[in-house]
C-alpha positions in Angstrom: 62.7 -359.6 14.2 63.1 -362.5 16.9 59.9 -363.0 18.6 59.8 -361.6 22.2 59.9 -364.7 24.2 58.4 -364.1 27.7 60.2 -367.2 29.7 57.6 -368.4 32.8 57.2 -366.4 36.0 58.8 -368.0 39.4 56.4 -367.2 42.5 58.7 -367.9 45.7 57.4 -369.4 48.1 56.1 -367.0 51.5 58.2 -366.9 54.7 56.4 -367.9 57.5 57.8 -365.4 59.4 59.6 -366.8 62.7 57.5 -366.6 65.5 59.6 -368.2 69.4 57.9 -371.4 70.4 57.8 -369.8 73.9 56.7 -366.3 74.8 58.4 -363.1 75.9 58.2 -362.0 79.1 55.5 -359.6 79.3 56.5 -356.3 80.1 55.0 -354.3 83.2 56.8 -351.2 82.1 55.0 -348.6 79.9 58.9 -347.4 78.8 60.4 -350.3 78.0 57.2 -351.0 76.2 57.8 -347.8 74.2 61.2 -348.9 72.6 60.2 -352.6 72.1 57.8 -351.5 69.7 58.8 -349.0 68.4 61.7 -351.1 67.1 60.2 -353.1 66.2 57.7 -351.7 63.4 61.4 -349.8 62.4 61.5 -353.3 61.0 58.5 -353.6 60.2 58.8 -350.7 58.2 61.5 -352.0 56.3 60.0 -354.6 55.4 59.6 -357.5 57.6 57.2 -359.4 58.7 53.4 -359.4 61.2 54.4 -361.6 63.6 50.1 -361.8 64.4 48.6 -364.8 63.5 44.9 -366.2 63.6 45.6 -369.4 64.7 43.7 -368.8 68.2 40.0 -368.6 67.2 39.9 -366.8 70.8 41.4 -364.4 69.5 40.3 -361.6 67.0 43.6 -360.5 63.8 43.2 -357.0 63.3 44.4 -355.5 59.8 46.3 -352.8 61.8 46.7 -350.4 58.4 50.1 -348.6 60.1 53.2 -350.3 61.2 52.9 -348.9 65.1 49.8 -351.1 65.5 50.3 -354.1 64.7 53.8 -353.1 66.4 52.1 -352.6 69.4 49.8 -355.2 69.0 52.6 -357.9 68.5 54.3 -356.5 71.8 51.0 -356.8 74.1 50.7 -360.3 72.2 54.3 -361.7 73.5 55.6 -362.0 70.0 58.4 -359.8 70.3 61.4 -360.7 71.7 63.5 -358.1 74.0 67.3 -358.6 75.1 68.6 -355.7 77.4 72.1 -354.9 77.6 73.8 -354.5 81.1 75.2 -350.3 80.8 78.1 -351.8 83.5 79.3 -354.8 81.0 78.6 -351.8 77.7 81.6 -350.9 76.2 83.3 -347.1 76.2 86.1 -346.0 73.6 88.5 -344.4 76.1 89.8 -341.2 73.6 93.5 -340.8 72.9 
């Protein structure tokens, strides 16, 4: 019988999420806030890493258990960049 040889486990370094150097513009529309936070929550549920850090000692980092709460806090702190597309520039496919 051959001996079971266990291969050494090589740990992959954890990648730190990319946080933009320039913060995003603050969101003034509550509807845009909900849309951006919902899209970010979807990213977090699919495995994206949170952008909340404890670098600033004046701002406490809470451990949010739900992706939605984490996303809302990230948007509130301007850590999520968003892009608004111009509807006049979107192309609608013509029916044949």
